[in-house]
RODO-2510 file (C-alpha; in nm, 4 decimals, decimal comma):
residues 395
     n   res          X          Y          Z
     1     m    11,8416    11,2629     0,7829
     2     r    11,9446    10,9526     0,9481
     3     e    11,8918    10,6151     0,7870
     4     d    11,6262    10,4967     1,0333
     5     e    11,4178    10,8092     0,9783
     6     l    11,4358    10,7574     0,6007
     7     h    11,3157    10,3933     0,6302
     8     r    11,0134    10,4891     0,8429
     9     l    10,9213    10,7639     0,5945
    10     l    10,9269    10,5232     0,2974
    11     t    10,7176    10,2635     0,4852
    12     v    10,4398    10,5132     0,5590
    13     a    10,4396    10,6318     0,2001
    14     a    10,4089    10,2763     0,0615
    15     e    10,1018    10,1845     0,2633
    16     d     9,8597    10,3324    -0,0024
    17     v    10,0350    10,1757    -0,3029
    18     r     9,8512     9,8657    -0,4611
    19     p    10,0474     9,5446    -0,5041
    20     a    10,2635     9,5069    -0,8106
    21     h    10,0703     9,1847    -0,9245
    22     p     9,6955     9,2687    -0,8928
    23     a     9,5725     8,9567    -1,0898
    24     a     9,7529     8,7150    -0,8641
    25     t     9,6270     8,8958    -0,5644
    26     g     9,2668     8,8931    -0,7028
    27     w     9,2734     8,5194    -0,7775
    28     e     9,4003     8,4526    -0,4293
    29     r     9,1181     8,6580    -0,2824
    30     a     8,8581     8,4846    -0,5022
    31     r     8,9965     8,1450    -0,4022
    32     r     8,9555     8,2333    -0,0376
    33     v     8,5940     8,3479    -0,1026
    34     r     8,5103     8,0236    -0,2909
    35     r     8,6567     7,8136    -0,0104
    36     a     8,4451     8,0035     0,2413
    37     r     8,1305     7,9645     0,0303
    38     r     8,1922     7,5905    -0,0259
    39     a     8,2375     7,5409     0,3420
    40     a     7,9158     7,7276     0,4169
    41     g     7,7292     7,5382     0,1430
    42     a     7,8484     7,2014     0,2678
    43     t     7,7395     7,2911     0,6167
    44     a     7,3975     7,4007     0,4934
    45     l     7,3563     7,0848     0,2850
    46     a     7,4452     6,8668     0,5795
    47     v     7,1936     7,0464     0,7953
    48     a     6,9269     7,0141     0,5238
    49     l     6,9895     6,6441     0,4727
    50     l     6,9830     6,5798     0,8430
    51     t     6,6588     6,7754     0,8871
    52     g     6,4917     6,6257     0,5770
    53     g     6,5904     6,2707     0,6652
    54     t     6,4499     6,3073     1,0127
    55     a     6,1263     6,4516     0,8798
    56     l     6,0994     6,1742     0,6187
    57     a     6,1516     5,9099     0,8819
    58     l     5,8819     6,0611     1,1031
    59     r     5,6244     6,1285     0,8234
    60     p     5,3535     5,8604     0,7653
    61     a     5,3970     5,6605     0,4492
    62     a     5,2157     5,8122     0,1563
    63     p     4,9288     5,6008     0,0168
    64     p     5,0129     5,4107    -0,3021
    65     p     4,9025     5,5677    -0,6262
    66     p     4,5491     5,4670    -0,7218
    67     a     4,5339     5,1561    -0,9349
    68     t     4,4382     5,2151    -1,2928
    69     t     4,1022     5,0487    -1,3496
    70     a     4,0237     4,9487    -1,7017
    71     t     3,6846     5,0783    -1,8102
    72     p     3,4824     4,7820    -1,9359
    73     q     3,3435     4,8013    -2,2828
    74     e     2,9675     4,8455    -2,2948
    75     s     2,8017     4,5080    -2,3412
    76     a     2,5710     4,4589    -2,6368
    77     t     2,3374     4,2633    -2,4043
    78     p     2,2451     4,4601    -2,0912
    79     h     2,2164     4,2874    -1,7562
    80     p     1,8688     4,1340    -1,7435
    81     v     1,6126     4,3242    -1,5378
    82     p     1,4325     4,0843    -1,3013
    83     v     1,0800     4,2275    -1,3515
    84     q     0,9968     4,3410    -1,7032
    85     t     0,6912     4,4806    -1,8810
    86     p     0,6044     4,4917    -2,2513
    87     p     0,5900     4,8278    -2,4293
    88     a     0,2566     5,0063    -2,4503
    89     d     0,2632     4,9800    -2,8300
    90     l     0,3935     4,6524    -2,9676
    91     t     0,5923     4,6401    -3,2882
    92     y     0,5631     4,3541    -3,5360
    93     p     0,9043     4,3294    -3,7035
    94     g     0,8120     4,0152    -3,8969
    95     h     0,8331     3,6496    -3,8019
    96     p     0,7715     3,3212    -3,9880
    97     l     0,4824     3,2492    -3,7496
    98     g     0,3174     3,5715    -3,8613
    99     r     0,1466     3,3725    -4,1372
   100     l    -0,0232     3,1390    -3,8924
   101     g    -0,3533     3,3214    -3,9347
   102     d    -0,3440     3,3177    -4,3155
   103     p    -0,6249     3,1449    -4,5071
   104     v    -0,5857     2,7752    -4,5858
   105     g    -0,3967     2,7296    -4,9128
   106     a    -0,3737     2,3497    -4,9433
   107     t    -0,4640     2,0208    -4,7782
   108     l    -0,2091     1,8055    -4,5998
   109     s    -0,3042     1,4991    -4,8062
   110     d    -0,2297     1,6829    -5,1311
   111     r     0,0733     1,8713    -5,0065
   112     p     0,2526     1,7241    -4,7031
   113     v     0,5081     1,9449    -4,5338
   114     r     0,8825     1,9065    -4,5156
   115     r     0,8587     2,0513    -4,1663
   116     a     0,5737     2,2177    -3,9787
   117     l     0,6323     2,5388    -3,7870
   118     a     0,3013     2,5287    -3,6022
   119     l    -0,0444     2,3799    -3,5627
   120     h    -0,3472     2,6026    -3,5096
   121     q    -0,7085     2,5200    -3,4239
   122     p    -0,9179     2,8362    -3,4595
   123     i    -1,1920     2,9109    -3,2065
   124     d    -1,4560     3,1732    -3,2711
   125     p    -1,4249     3,4178    -2,9784
   126     g    -1,7943     3,4984    -2,9972
   127     t    -1,9464     3,1513    -3,0128
   128     g    -1,6637     2,9304    -2,8807
   129     v    -1,7004     2,6982    -3,1800
   130     a    -1,3717     2,5284    -3,2778
   131     g    -1,2669     2,4902    -3,6386
   132     r    -1,0485     2,2331    -3,8132
   133     i    -0,6815     2,1983    -3,7256
   134     r    -0,4396     2,3727    -3,9602
   135     v    -0,0712     2,3120    -4,0330
   136     l     0,1744     2,5935    -4,1140
   137     g     0,4665     2,4546    -4,3145
   138     d     0,8151     2,5989    -4,3344
   139     d     0,7228     2,7113    -4,6872
   140     g     0,4723     2,9589    -4,5401
   141     v     0,1638     2,7745    -4,6678
   142     v    -0,1234     2,6953    -4,4309
   143     r    -0,2715     2,3475    -4,4839
   144     d    -0,5911     2,1847    -4,3652
   145     l    -0,5285     1,8718    -4,1572
   146     d    -0,7749     1,6731    -4,3677
   147     v    -0,6443     1,3214    -4,2999
   148     v    -0,8000     1,2988    -3,9517
   149     t    -1,0442     1,4883    -3,7335
   150     p    -0,9563     1,4394    -3,3651
   151     a    -1,2488     1,4572    -3,1245
   152     p    -1,2476     1,6957    -2,8291
   153     t    -1,0755     1,5591    -2,5210
   154     r    -1,2898     1,5002    -2,2131
   155     d    -1,2381     1,4015    -1,8532
   156     a    -1,4358     1,1608    -1,6387
   157     g    -1,6796     1,4405    -1,5526
   158     g    -1,7606     1,5028    -1,9175
   159     n    -1,5758     1,8371    -1,9455
   160     e    -1,4500     1,8883    -2,2977
   161     a    -1,1609     2,0764    -2,4549
   162     v    -1,0212     2,1115    -2,8051
   163     p    -0,7930     1,8212    -2,9054
   164     l    -0,5002     2,0433    -3,0068
   165     k    -0,2667     2,0948    -2,7087
   166     s     0,0440     2,3094    -2,6832
   167     g     0,2624     1,9946    -2,6822
   168     s     0,1017     1,8237    -2,9839
   169     l     0,3686     1,9138    -3,2410
   170     s     0,7050     1,7386    -3,2198
   171     p     1,0134     1,9613    -3,1827
   172     d     1,1358     1,8654    -3,5311
   173     g     0,8006     1,9656    -3,6826
   174     r     0,7510     1,6315    -3,8559
   175     t     0,4879     1,4615    -3,6370
   176     a     0,1684     1,5595    -3,4594
   177     a    -0,0021     1,3709    -3,1756
   178     f    -0,3505     1,4033    -3,0306
   179     a    -0,4665     1,2508    -2,7026
   180     q    -0,8124     1,0945    -2,7233
   181     t    -1,0273     0,8851    -2,4944
   182     d    -0,8692     0,5364    -2,4927
   183     e    -0,6265     0,6118    -2,7768
   184     v    -0,3580     0,8388    -2,9179
   185     i    -0,3582     0,9550    -3,2805
   186     v    -0,0193     1,0111    -3,4441
   187     v     0,0106     1,1903    -3,7807
   188     d     0,3271     1,1934    -3,9926
   189     l     0,3058     1,5426    -4,1382
   190     t     0,5683     1,4665    -4,4039
   191     t     0,3634     1,1804    -4,5539
   192     a     0,0087     1,2460    -4,4186
   193     a     0,0061     0,8909    -4,2746
   194     v    -0,2077     0,8296    -3,9636
   195     r    -0,1518     0,5749    -3,6848
   196     r    -0,3730     0,5024    -3,3851
   197     h    -0,2405     0,3532    -3,0594
   198     p    -0,4899     0,2175    -2,8033
   199     l    -0,4206     0,3464    -2,4526
   200     k    -0,6638     0,3267    -2,1630
   201     g    -0,8021     0,6399    -2,0042
   202     y    -0,9626     0,9781    -2,0526
   203     l    -0,6460     1,1065    -2,2094
   204     e    -0,6122     1,4838    -2,2360
   205     h    -0,2450     1,5847    -2,2327
   206     v     0,0290     1,5105    -2,4821
   207     l     0,3850     1,6374    -2,5185
   208     w     0,7107     1,5137    -2,6656
   209     s     1,0098     1,3865    -2,4687
   210     g     1,2901     1,3147    -2,7125
   211     d     1,1540     1,0677    -2,9699
   212     r     0,8795     0,9545    -2,7334
   213     m     0,5598     1,1092    -2,6052
   214     l     0,4117     1,1681    -2,2636
   215     v     0,0346     1,1166    -2,2658
   216     g    -0,1783     1,1567    -1,9561
   217     d    -0,5013     1,2195    -1,7731
   218     d    -0,5817     1,3257    -1,4183
   219     d    -0,4484     1,0033    -1,2694
   220     t    -0,1924     0,8511    -1,5027
   221     t     0,0869     0,9522    -1,7392
   222     y     0,2237     0,7134    -2,0012
   223     e     0,5452     0,7225    -2,1963
   224     l     0,4587     0,6091    -2,5491
   225     d     0,6748     0,5049    -2,8436
   226     p     0,4880     0,6626    -3,1380
   227     h     0,6323     0,4103    -3,3838
   228     t     0,5530     0,0860    -3,2036
   229     g     0,2784     0,1895    -2,9628
   230     a     0,4686     0,0417    -2,6667
   231     a     0,3781     0,2277    -2,3477
   232     r     0,4638     0,2326    -1,9788
   233     k     0,3533     0,4423    -1,6882
   234     v     0,5836     0,7169    -1,5594
   235     p     0,5552     0,8903    -1,2195
   236     v     0,4883     1,2485    -1,3277
   237     s     0,1879     1,4778    -1,3227
   238     p     0,0445     1,5422    -1,6708
   239     w    -0,0475     1,8936    -1,5565
   240     n     0,2849     1,9966    -1,4093
   241     v     0,5507     1,8135    -1,6107
   242     a     0,7551     2,0525    -1,8245
   243     a     0,8287     1,9871    -2,1891
   244     p     1,1944     1,8744    -2,1927
   245     d     1,4671     2,0459    -2,3890
   246     p     1,4826     1,8571    -2,7229
   247     i     1,8610     1,8262    -2,6909
   248     g     1,8553     1,7572    -2,3160
   249     q     1,7946     1,4395    -2,1184
   250     p     1,4550     1,2888    -2,2111
   251     d     1,4734     1,0507    -1,9117
   252     l     1,5052     1,3386    -1,6665
   253     l     1,1796     1,5287    -1,6299
   254     l     1,0848     1,8333    -1,4259
   255     e     0,7587     1,8923    -1,2459
   256     l     0,6772     2,2493    -1,1471
   257     g     0,3717     2,3105    -0,9341
   258     g     0,2269     2,3519    -0,5899
   259     t     0,0021     2,5991    -0,4161
   260     p     0,0678     2,9646    -0,3299
   261     g     0,3440     2,9783    -0,0729
   262     g     0,4423     2,6183    -0,1436
   263     l     0,5649     2,6122    -0,5039
   264     r     0,8174     2,3362    -0,5712
   265     l     1,0390     2,2105    -0,8516
   266     h     1,0823     1,8338    -0,8629
   267     r     1,3362     1,6487    -1,0761
   268     v     1,2057     1,3049    -1,1743
   269     a     1,4013     1,0218    -1,3359
   270     t     1,1872     0,7986    -1,5581
   271     d     1,4519     0,5376    -1,6388
   272     e     1,5747     0,2549    -1,4159
   273     r     1,6639     0,5040    -1,1408
   274     g     1,2967     0,5361    -1,0577
   275     r     1,1203     0,8364    -0,9070
   276     g     1,2461     1,1432    -0,7365
   277     l     1,6012     1,2729    -0,7550
   278     d     1,5542     1,5924    -0,5605
   279     q     1,2969     1,8567    -0,4816
   280     v     1,3536     2,2262    -0,4177
   281     s     1,1296     2,5125    -0,3201
   282     v     1,0740     2,7869    -0,5744
   283     n     1,2441     3,1007    -0,4438
   284     f     1,2463     3,4677    -0,5380
   285     r     1,5844     3,5798    -0,4046
   286     a     1,6852     3,7211    -0,7444
   287     l     1,3819     3,9529    -0,7438
   288     t     1,3286     4,2694    -0,5460
   289     p     1,1047     4,2282    -0,2387
   290     g     0,7339     4,2208    -0,3176
   291     n     0,7710     4,0383    -0,6495
   292     q     0,6760     3,6726    -0,6643
   293     v     0,4832     3,3957    -0,8391
   294     d     0,1527     3,3040    -0,6753
   295     e     0,0556     3,0108    -0,8957
   296     f     0,1663     2,8535    -1,2238
   297     y    -0,0583     2,7455    -1,5100
   298     g    -0,0217     2,6038    -1,8598
   299     r     0,2691     2,4002    -1,9876
   300     g     0,6240     2,4684    -1,8726
   301     w     0,9087     2,4528    -2,1250
   302     l     1,2732     2,3767    -2,0581
   303     h     1,5624     2,5339    -2,2522
   304     g     1,9015     2,4322    -2,1176
   305     h     1,8826     2,5183    -1,7464
   306     r     1,6011     2,7691    -1,7885
   307     l     1,2354     2,6884    -1,7403
   308     a     0,9572     2,9199    -1,8620
   309     r     0,5943     2,8943    -1,7552
   310     a     0,2903     3,1211    -1,7374
   311     a     0,1780     3,2282    -1,3922
   312     w    -0,0319     3,4607    -1,1836
   313     i     0,2116     3,6943    -1,0167
   314     t     0,2379     3,9720    -0,7589
   315     t     0,4488     4,2819    -0,8201
   316     g     0,4764     4,5275    -0,5347
   317     s     0,1297     4,5580    -0,3842
   318     r    -0,0582     4,4379    -0,6919
   319     g    -0,1598     4,0727    -0,7049
   320     g    -0,3526     3,8609    -0,9529
   321     l    -0,1479     3,9819    -1,2502
   322     e    -0,0935     3,7750    -1,5609
   323     g     0,2710     3,7002    -1,6197
   324     v     0,5450     3,4645    -1,7272
   325     a     0,8260     3,3402    -1,5043
   326     v     1,1715     3,2132    -1,5982
   327     l     1,3401     2,9889    -1,3413
   328     d     1,6816     2,8349    -1,2999
   329     a     1,5904     2,4667    -1,3165
   330     r     1,8922     2,3737    -1,1041
   331     t     1,8047     2,5869    -0,8029
   332     g     1,4350     2,6714    -0,8346
   333     g     1,5163     3,0427    -0,8336
   334     v     1,2944     3,2744    -1,0379
   335     t     1,5305     3,4934    -1,2389
   336     q     1,2899     3,7031    -1,4487
   337     l     0,9215     3,7945    -1,4507
   338     l     0,7239     3,9382    -1,7394
   339     n     0,4357     4,1463    -1,6009
   340     l     0,1435     4,1419    -1,8447
   341     g    -0,1035     4,3209    -1,6180
   342     r    -0,4719     4,2528    -1,5587
   343     d    -0,6363     4,3679    -1,8815
   344     r    -0,6238     4,0205    -2,0334
   345     w    -0,8375     3,7109    -2,0545
   346     k    -0,7860     3,4915    -1,7507
   347     g    -0,5137     3,2393    -1,8275
   348     c    -0,4322     3,4456    -2,1353
   349     c    -0,0640     3,3946    -2,1671
   350     e     0,0384     3,0305    -2,1876
   351     v     0,4006     2,9716    -2,2853
   352     l     0,4367     2,7811    -2,6137
   353     g     0,8113     2,7171    -2,6182
   354     w     1,1559     2,8654    -2,6694
   355     e     1,3328     2,9779    -2,9829
   356     p     1,6996     2,8810    -3,0374
   357     d     1,8202     3,2326    -2,9525
   358     g     1,6651     3,2207    -2,6051
   359     a     1,3378     3,4005    -2,6760
   360     v     1,0116     3,2771    -2,5222
   361     l     0,6992     3,2489    -2,7390
   362     l     0,3665     3,2922    -2,5617
   363     r    -0,0026     3,3449    -2,6191
   364     h    -0,1423     3,6917    -2,5717
   365     n    -0,5224     3,6778    -2,5598
   366     p    -0,6909     3,8676    -2,6905
   367     g    -0,4403     3,9415    -2,9608
   368     g    -0,2209     3,6573    -3,0762
   369     l     0,1404     3,5659    -3,0084
   370     l     0,4283     3,7510    -2,8413
   371     r     0,8019     3,7017    -2,8448
   372     w     0,9878     3,7854    -2,5209
   373     t     1,3660     3,7818    -2,4727
   374     p     1,4280     3,7632    -2,0949
   375     e     1,7973     3,8556    -2,1272
   376     t     1,7220     4,1923    -2,2862
   377     g     1,3606     4,2561    -2,1882
   378     e     1,2579     4,2994    -2,5516
   379     v     0,8944     4,2124    -2,6236
   380     t     0,7618     4,2173    -2,9798
   381     g     0,4467     4,0990    -3,1497
   382     v     0,4439     3,7904    -3,3700
   383     t     0,0864     3,7893    -3,4988
   384     r    -0,2416     3,9633    -3,4162
   385     n    -0,5949     3,8324    -3,3652
   386     l    -0,5039     3,4660    -3,3543
   387     f    -0,7777     3,3012    -3,1496
   388     g    -0,7770     2,9358    -3,0561
   389     a    -0,5228     2,6678    -2,9629
   390     v    -0,1646     2,6718    -3,0927
   391     s     0,1228     2,4230    -3,0847
   392     l     0,4698     2,5203    -3,2021
   393     s     0,7764     2,3209    -3,2997
   394     a     0,9787     2,5607    -3,0835
   395     g     1,1324     2,3587    -2,8005
***
């Protein structure tokens, strides 16, 4: 066999023989596979990034995550309801004035008070006969005002009324005043001393303004110094002037009055500034439509910037209801109404003053006294079956 034939035979035979270094050959193959896969992966990643970036650029911006709103803690005092009603069944949780109807336990001359909480002149609901004026001291004892017997007030037409008025007792509970025809009687309840100050007119109204008194009749109102008897006329209506806040400005008075549809609040300066600072119409924007005051009656009482006064009111389609209104004395806006309904004596519910915590004290004929907190709507009873006139030291 020639040499070239032998070489061709060996080459054919060696074609099915595996390499002599299989590991090296395997690693080389694996390296080639990894390079191919990396190249394919890089290409795919580039395509993905290009596609995703384009889509991101074209997609509308996502809305921002919702802001986290803190949940407010529940307030101990709920938002005041503009029109409120008392509960069907009143509770009587106890109040110092609850003893106002107790029997007389002493005379003022024998046992003067340190401070009086209230004055009360009983009136028999059957006969209309008025009794003697009584003094409830801060010790809980009811005293007979035996040092003086004020006569009924009367106007020029001869109409009479009991001498005890809602403004007779001073805010500090130490002095009582009674308007009389042509004079004013002042009683120091801490000593039982009596002073009389001549003052011309059929005087009917009396209330305290700081350490002075406002005394008036249909035509004239005087400002009186109860210690010296010095008096001067002031330009306010004795019917419509509100009892000032004891810690407010005694020289700045408020008149609240008018006729249905024309109720007005008038700020009056009684010092050297003279009459009339401003006048605003009473408005009901804070109330729901259909709720309003038709006419005020009784004495109004100021507590800070809030003014409370009894009124005949309309709620919804019902008019002629007895009620109490609280106004913002700065704007004339009625902020709350207490609806007392129709099943009451006419003019039943005169306001008698404020308590320091912002509660309003009012008459509730027939029945006695109520305590109303406009900010919460709570109405509770103070005393039952208390007939007659009442004056409180609550300012």
